[in-house]
C-alpha positions as CSV (number, residue, x, y, z in Angstrom):
1,M,-69.4,28.2,-7.9
2,T,-66.0,26.9,-8.9
3,R,-64.2,28.2,-12.1
4,I,-64.8,24.9,-13.8
5,V,-68.4,24.6,-12.9
6,R,-68.9,28.4,-14.0
7,A,-67.5,27.2,-17.4
8,F,-69.8,24.3,-17.6
9,V,-72.9,26.5,-16.6
10,L,-71.9,29.2,-19.3
11,A,-71.7,26.1,-21.9
12,V,-75.0,24.8,-20.8
13,A,-76.5,28.3,-20.9
14,L,-75.4,28.9,-24.5
15,L,-76.5,25.4,-25.6
16,T,-79.9,25.0,-23.9
17,P,-82.8,27.4,-24.6
18,G,-84.3,28.9,-21.3
19,L,-81.1,28.3,-19.2
20,A,-79.2,31.3,-20.2
21,R,-81.3,33.3,-17.6
22,A,-80.2,31.1,-14.8
23,Q,-78.4,32.9,-12.1
24,S,-77.7,30.1,-9.5
25,A,-78.2,26.4,-9.0
26,D,-81.6,25.3,-7.9
27,A,-79.8,22.3,-6.0
28,T,-76.4,20.9,-5.5
29,G,-75.4,17.2,-5.1
30,T,-72.7,14.5,-5.5
31,W,-72.2,12.2,-8.5
32,S,-70.3,9.0,-9.2
33,L,-69.5,7.0,-12.4
34,A,-68.5,3.5,-12.9
35,P,-67.7,1.7,-16.3
36,A,-70.5,-0.2,-17.8
37,T,-71.0,-2.3,-20.9
38,P,-70.5,-1.9,-23.9
39,R,-67.5,0.3,-23.7
40,G,-68.5,3.9,-23.7
41,W,-71.4,3.5,-21.4
42,W,-71.3,4.2,-17.8
43,W,-73.5,3.7,-14.5
44,L,-74.2,7.3,-13.1
45,T,-75.3,7.7,-9.7
46,L,-76.8,11.1,-8.5
47,E,-77.5,12.2,-5.0
48,V,-79.3,15.5,-3.7
49,P,-79.4,15.4,0.2
50,K,-82.7,17.3,0.4
51,V,-84.8,15.4,-2.0
52,S,-86.9,12.3,-1.4
53,P,-85.7,9.9,-2.5
54,K,-82.2,11.7,-2.3
55,R,-80.3,9.1,-4.2
56,A,-81.4,8.1,-7.8
57,E,-80.6,4.3,-8.6
58,P,-77.5,4.0,-10.8
59,Q,-78.3,4.8,-14.4
60,R,-76.9,3.2,-17.4
61,V,-75.9,6.0,-19.7
62,D,-74.2,6.6,-23.0
63,G,-70.9,8.4,-22.6
64,A,-71.9,10.6,-25.5
65,T,-74.6,12.2,-23.3
66,L,-72.1,13.0,-20.9
67,R,-69.6,15.0,-22.9
68,A,-68.4,18.3,-21.7
69,K,-69.9,21.0,-23.8
70,D,-66.8,23.4,-23.5
71,G,-64.1,21.2,-23.7
72,V,-62.7,21.9,-20.1
73,A,-62.9,18.1,-19.0
74,R,-60.5,15.8,-21.0
75,T,-62.5,12.8,-20.1
76,V,-66.2,12.2,-19.2
77,D,-65.3,10.9,-15.7
78,E,-63.5,14.3,-15.1
79,G,-66.6,16.2,-15.3
80,F,-69.5,16.6,-17.5
81,V,-72.8,18.4,-18.6
82,L,-76.0,16.3,-18.7
83,V,-78.9,18.0,-20.2
84,R,-82.4,16.7,-19.5
85,D,-86.0,17.7,-20.3
86,A,-86.5,18.6,-16.5
87,G,-83.3,20.4,-16.1
88,S,-79.6,20.2,-16.6
89,I,-76.8,18.9,-14.4
90,V,-73.2,20.5,-14.4
91,A,-70.7,18.1,-12.8
92,A,-67.0,18.8,-11.8
93,R,-64.6,16.2,-10.3
94,L,-63.5,16.5,-6.9
95,P,-60.0,18.3,-6.8
96,G,-57.3,15.6,-6.3
97,S,-59.7,12.7,-6.3
98,V,-58.6,9.6,-7.9
99,E,-61.9,8.3,-8.2
100,S,-64.8,9.1,-10.8
101,R,-66.9,11.1,-8.6
102,G,-67.5,14.9,-7.6
103,T,-70.2,17.5,-7.2
104,F,-72.7,19.0,-9.4
105,E,-75.0,21.8,-9.7
106,L,-78.5,21.3,-11.0
107,V,-80.6,23.9,-12.8
108,L,-84.3,23.3,-13.2
109,T,-86.2,23.9,-16.6
110,A,-89.2,25.9,-15.9
111,A,-90.9,25.1,-19.2
112,Y,-90.8,21.4,-18.2
113,A,-93.2,22.0,-15.3
114,D,-95.7,23.7,-17.8
115,S,-95.1,21.0,-20.2
116,L,-96.3,18.4,-17.6
117,A,-99.3,20.4,-16.4
118,A,-100.4,21.0,-20.2
119,R,-100.2,17.2,-20.8
120,G,-102.4,16.5,-17.9
121,V,-99.8,14.9,-15.7
122,G,-99.8,17.7,-13.1
123,R,-97.5,20.4,-12.1
124,P,-94.6,19.3,-9.9
125,D,-93.5,21.1,-6.9
126,R,-89.6,21.7,-6.4
127,A,-88.9,18.6,-4.8
128,Q,-90.8,16.5,-7.3
129,H,-89.2,18.5,-10.3
130,L,-85.7,17.9,-8.8
131,A,-86.5,14.2,-8.6
132,L,-87.8,14.1,-12.2
133,V,-84.4,15.7,-13.2
134,L,-82.3,13.0,-11.2
135,N,-84.5,10.2,-12.6
136,D,-85.0,11.6,-16.1
137,G,-88.4,11.9,-16.3
138,A,-88.2,12.7,-20.1
139,L,-91.2,13.8,-22.2
140,A,-90.4,11.2,-24.7
141,S,-91.6,8.7,-22.1
142,L,-95.0,10.4,-21.9
143,D,-95.1,9.9,-25.9
144,A,-94.2,6.3,-25.4
145,Y,-96.9,5.6,-23.0
146,T,-99.6,7.1,-25.1
147,Q,-98.3,5.1,-28.1
148,Q,-98.3,1.9,-26.4
149,G,-101.9,2.5,-25.1
150,L,-101.0,3.1,-21.5
151,G,-102.4,6.6,-21.4
152,V,-101.2,9.6,-19.3
153,P,-100.1,9.0,-15.8
154,K,-100.8,11.3,-13.1
155,L,-97.7,13.0,-11.3
156,P,-97.4,10.5,-8.4
157,V,-97.2,7.7,-10.8
158,F,-95.0,9.3,-13.1
159,L,-92.7,9.9,-10.4
160,K,-92.5,6.1,-9.7
161,L,-92.2,5.2,-13.4
162,A,-89.1,7.7,-13.8
163,E,-87.8,6.4,-10.5
164,R,-88.0,2.7,-11.9
165,R,-86.7,3.6,-15.3
166,V,-89.9,2.8,-17.2
167,D,-88.8,5.1,-20.0
168,A,-89.4,5.2,-23.9
169,A,-86.4,2.9,-24.6
170,W,-87.6,0.1,-22.1
171,L,-91.1,0.4,-23.3
172,T,-90.3,0.2,-27.1
173,G,-87.6,-2.3,-26.6
174,M,-90.2,-4.6,-24.8
175,A,-92.8,-4.0,-27.4
176,A,-90.2,-4.8,-30.3
177,L,-89.7,-8.2,-28.7
178,G,-93.4,-9.1,-28.4
179,Y,-93.9,-8.0,-24.6
180,R,-96.6,-5.3,-24.3
181,M,-97.5,-4.0,-21.1
182,D,-101.2,-3.4,-20.2
183,S,-100.9,-1.1,-17.4
184,F,-98.5,1.1,-15.4
185,D,-98.6,-1.1,-12.6
186,A,-97.4,-4.0,-14.8
187,C,-94.5,-1.9,-16.0
188,L,-93.4,-1.0,-12.4
189,K,-93.9,-4.8,-11.1
190,A,-91.7,-5.6,-14.2
191,R,-88.8,-3.3,-13.6
192,E,-88.8,-4.1,-9.8
193,R,-87.8,-7.4,-10.9
194,N,-85.1,-6.0,-13.1
195,V,-86.8,-7.0,-16.5
196,D,-84.6,-5.7,-19.1
197,P,-85.1,-6.0,-22.9
198,R,-81.2,-6.1,-23.3
199,I,-81.3,-9.4,-21.5
200,A,-84.3,-10.7,-23.4
201,R,-82.4,-10.0,-26.7
202,E,-79.3,-11.6,-25.3
203,L,-81.3,-14.8,-24.6
204,E,-82.7,-14.8,-28.0
205,R,-79.2,-14.7,-29.4
206,A,-78.3,-17.6,-27.3
207,G,-81.2,-19.6,-28.8
208,Y,-84.1,-19.0,-26.3
209,L,-86.8,-17.7,-28.6
210,R,-90.4,-16.8,-27.8
211,L,-90.1,-16.8,-24.1
212,S,-93.0,-15.9,-21.9
213,L,-93.0,-12.7,-20.0
214,V,-93.0,-14.6,-16.8
215,Q,-89.9,-16.6,-18.1
216,V,-88.0,-13.3,-18.8
217,T,-89.1,-11.7,-15.5
218,K,-87.6,-14.8,-13.8
219,A,-84.6,-14.8,-15.9
220,C,-83.9,-11.2,-15.1
221,A,-84.5,-11.4,-11.5
222,L,-82.1,-14.6,-11.2
223,G,-79.5,-13.1,-13.4
224,V,-79.8,-15.6,-16.2
225,D,-78.3,-13.7,-19.0
226,S,-75.9,-14.4,-22.0
227,V,-72.8,-14.4,-19.7
228,Y,-74.4,-17.0,-17.5
229,V,-75.3,-19.3,-20.5
230,A,-71.8,-18.9,-22.0
231,G,-70.4,-20.0,-18.5
232,L,-72.3,-23.3,-18.7
233,A,-71.7,-23.9,-22.4
234,S,-68.1,-23.6,-21.6
235,H,-68.4,-26.8,-19.6
236,G,-70.2,-28.5,-22.3
237,L,-73.6,-27.8,-21.2
238,R,-75.5,-26.5,-24.2
239,D,-79.2,-26.5,-25.6
240,I,-80.5,-26.7,-22.0
241,P,-84.3,-26.4,-21.5
242,F,-85.1,-22.8,-20.3
243,D,-86.8,-23.8,-17.2
244,L,-84.0,-26.1,-16.1
245,L,-81.7,-23.2,-16.8
246,L,-83.7,-21.1,-14.5
247,R,-83.7,-24.0,-11.9
248,A,-80.0,-24.4,-12.0
249,R,-79.4,-20.6,-11.5
250,E,-82.0,-20.5,-8.8
251,H,-80.3,-23.3,-7.0
252,G,-76.8,-21.7,-7.3
253,V,-75.3,-23.7,-10.2
254,D,-72.8,-21.5,-12.3
255,A,-69.7,-21.8,-14.2
256,A,-67.7,-20.9,-11.0
257,F,-69.3,-23.8,-9.0
258,I,-68.7,-26.2,-11.6
259,S,-65.1,-25.2,-12.1
260,K,-64.3,-25.6,-8.7
261,L,-65.6,-29.2,-8.6
262,I,-63.7,-30.0,-11.9
263,E,-60.7,-28.8,-10.2
264,Q,-61.4,-31.6,-7.6
265,D,-61.8,-34.2,-10.5
266,V,-65.5,-34.3,-10.0
267,R,-67.4,-34.3,-13.4
268,V,-71.0,-35.3,-14.4
269,D,-72.6,-35.0,-17.8
270,R,-75.8,-33.3,-16.9
271,L,-77.0,-30.2,-15.4
272,A,-79.5,-31.9,-13.3
273,Q,-76.5,-33.8,-11.6
274,W,-74.7,-30.5,-11.0
275,I,-77.9,-29.1,-9.3
276,E,-78.1,-32.1,-7.1
277,L,-74.5,-31.7,-6.0
278,R,-75.2,-28.2,-5.2
279,D,-78.5,-29.0,-3.4
280,Q,-76.6,-31.6,-1.1
281,G,-73.5,-29.3,-0.4
282,V,-71.1,-31.2,-2.4
283,D,-69.0,-28.0,-3.6
284,G,-65.3,-27.4,-4.1
285,P,-64.4,-27.0,-0.6
286,Y,-66.2,-30.0,0.7
287,V,-64.5,-32.2,-1.9
288,S,-61.1,-30.7,-1.2
289,G,-61.4,-31.6,2.5
290,I,-62.3,-35.1,1.4
291,R,-59.2,-35.2,-1.0
292,I,-56.9,-33.9,1.7
293,A,-58.0,-36.7,3.9
294,G,-56.6,-39.1,1.2
295,Y,-59.7,-40.0,-0.6
296,R,-58.7,-39.5,-4.2
297,F,-61.1,-41.7,-6.0
298,V,-64.7,-41.1,-4.4
299,G,-67.3,-41.4,-6.9
300,V,-70.2,-38.8,-7.1
301,R,-72.9,-40.8,-5.7
302,D,-70.5,-41.6,-2.7
303,L,-69.6,-38.1,-2.4
304,I,-73.3,-37.1,-2.1
305,D,-74.0,-39.9,0.4
306,A,-71.1,-38.8,2.6
307,R,-72.1,-35.2,2.4
308,T,-75.7,-36.2,3.2
309,H,-74.6,-38.3,6.4
310,G,-72.1,-35.9,7.6
311,V,-68.9,-37.5,6.5
312,D,-66.5,-34.8,5.6
313,G,-62.6,-34.2,5.7
314,P,-62.5,-33.3,9.4
315,Y,-64.4,-36.4,10.4
316,L,-62.1,-38.6,8.2
317,A,-58.9,-36.9,9.5
318,S,-60.1,-37.6,13.0
319,L,-60.6,-41.4,12.5
320,Q,-57.1,-41.2,11.3
321,Q,-55.8,-39.6,14.4
322,A,-57.6,-42.5,16.1
323,G,-55.5,-45.0,14.1
324,Y,-58.0,-46.0,11.4
325,F,-56.5,-45.3,8.1
326,N,-57.7,-46.5,4.7
327,V,-61.3,-46.8,6.1
328,P,-63.7,-47.4,3.0
329,I,-66.0,-44.3,2.5
330,R,-69.0,-46.5,2.7
331,D,-67.9,-47.8,6.1
332,A,-67.1,-44.4,7.1
333,I,-70.6,-43.5,6.3
334,R,-72.1,-46.5,8.1
335,A,-70.0,-45.5,11.2
336,R,-71.1,-41.9,11.0
337,D,-74.7,-43.2,11.1
338,R,-74.2,-45.3,14.1
339,G,-72.5,-42.2,15.9
340,V,-69.0,-43.6,15.9
341,D,-66.2,-40.9,16.3
342,A,-62.8,-40.3,17.3
343,G,-63.8,-40.2,20.8
344,F,-65.8,-43.4,20.8
345,A,-62.8,-45.2,19.4
346,V,-60.7,-44.1,22.3
347,R,-63.1,-45.2,24.9
348,A,-63.3,-48.5,23.1
349,R,-59.6,-48.9,23.2
350,N,-59.4,-48.1,26.8
351,K,-62.0,-50.7,27.6
352,L,-60.7,-53.5,25.6
353,G,-57.1,-52.8,26.2
354,R,-56.4,-52.9,22.4
355,A,-57.5,-51.1,19.3
356,P,-60.7,-52.9,17.9
357,T,-61.0,-53.3,14.2
358,F,-63.3,-50.8,12.5
359,D,-66.3,-53.4,12.2
360,E,-65.6,-54.1,15.9
361,L,-66.1,-50.3,16.6
362,I,-69.3,-50.2,14.9
363,R,-70.6,-53.4,16.5
364,L,-69.6,-52.0,19.9
365,R,-71.4,-49.0,19.3
366,D,-74.5,-50.8,18.2
367,S,-74.4,-53.2,21.5
368,G,-73.7,-50.4,23.7
369,E,-71.0,-52.3,25.4
370,V,-68.7,-49.5,25.8
371,D,-71.1,-46.9,26.9
């Protein structure tokens, strides 16, 4: 062990019953931290090469639970001790690293395996025990399962519940909002879709009360949260029916998409219109191309029709290179539908010995006189 890690282990040994007898780590691995919200919370990733799955999904943890117990680390991201029911993790930052990452040593708590067996869950083998440390298979979660009427999970199910973060905080948070799970399978499916009571509470504060579990599930899966709602509100889109909000997110309409169009002087009043623009491919770069070609005052409906019929900036620019400037956008759409392009315009000029008018160009294409 490094000197820092030995100091950490000593601190944990003094503060954690049953750990003082630990002579060496049961496993070693790597860790990384990334800031989370609110301030003081972190995304913690732990990985042990010889455990399956070897990498725990990032866990949102309170920095208060990561404080170094012996004062060696000046800040959380320089090293920490994390004490869990299943075991303890002693982490040290990589020497010279500018990132919040490093190595850790993991010590299993033998009494934890006894507790699981006594509760009817089953006795984990070494690999399962390590996985329960990484994924924080807390005994409080087992208490919460019983309190919520779910019963006691067998070990394979408990491993999945811990991996998916179906813990006491998640269960009680969902129940407090009126969402009671009727089976472990329902819990796992909800978590696989990123259902989070924090997001449900944010939506309540945004005015979306008494949402069904199906609606909350879809919102979490799509990323409809308070930030998304606030982004739309910044563009005057407020009091939106929730199902329309979900539809907008599903179709890729967000504050950034709207901002890019507003920069190009495209404005509509209703969210359904922004969705239509998105569905038709009318976005900031497309309109920018139209504007660069000199079309500064094309209305929303004409933009949608132009996009639908394949009229874009490069097409308009090619007509200009062929000598056709200031072609009305509706005429450009009509020409595009007929298959008129710059190449055809050159062939028509060569055949006639002069430049035909734009209407002539379309008529010649329709009649087949040039081809």
